[in-house]
N, C-alpha and C positions, 0 to 999 in steps of 0.2 A: 268608406269601408270596414264593417265590423270585423273584429278579429274572430269571434267564433265561425262566422262563416267560412273565414280562411282557411282555420284549421279544419272545419267538417269537410271541408273539399279534396283533402289532402288523402291520399288511397293509402293502401297498407304498403302496398308497393315502394311509393314516392319514401315514406317514413323509412321504411328498412334501408333505401337506397341512401338516405340521408345519415343514418345511425350509421351504416357502414364508410361512409365518407368521412366521417366523425372520428369514428375507431382507427380508423387506416391514416389521417392525415395528422392526428393530434400527437402521436409518438415522433412521427417523422417531422414535425414542425418544431416540437421542443428538443430533439437532437439535434437540430437546424440552429437552433436557437443558442444553444449552449456549445456548440461545437465551432462557432463562427468565432473568433478573436477571443477565444475561453482565457489567453493569460491576460486578457486585458480585464474582461468581466470579472474573472475570480483571482484575481491577483493577492495574495497575501504577504507582504514582504517579511523574510525571516522565515518561511514556511519550509522551503527546501535547504539542505545544509548546505555549507561552501565547499564547492568542491577541493578546495584545496586542505582542509579538515579531516576529510573521507580517508579511509584505509588506502592504501595504494597496494595494489596486487602486486608481487615481485614476478617479474617475467623472464629475467635473466638467470643462468644457472647457480652464479655465485650468490646471486640477491635470494634465491629459493635457498641454497644452502646454509646462509647467514641467518635468515627467517629463522629456517628449521632448528638451528644452534640455540637462537635467542629463546625459542619455544621451548626447547629440552632446559635450559639453564632455568627457565622461571618455576617449571615443573618439578625439578632439583630442590630450588630454593623454597619453592611451596612445601614440598613432603618434608622438608627440614624443620621448617616453622612448626608444620603439623605435629611431626614425630615431639620435639622440643614441648609443646604444647600438651600434649598424649603423657610427656613422663610426668610434667608437674601435677597433672591431675592422677596420677599414678596409674595409669592405662598401661598395660603391656604391650608393646611393638613386636610382633614378632620377624626379624629380616628373612628374606626369600632367598 
């Protein structure tokens, strides 16, 4: 069978139906391929951080108060360091 004779017998409707099927099922097949066993296919060791090293959000009232006190201490220490550095550079810091 001659290939040119085969393609000459395809009507416009058949061609549009084939194109529609291709456009419809290509993304579905790609998403299926990527979505099935994605952890095994795209596994990069060390990509995600260890949960033990991440910040732990305080949930209890005393933990929240301790965290706020730590943040305030750090802010005061940073302000003192910056004021000392400003005095060394001769910048006048106005207290409010």
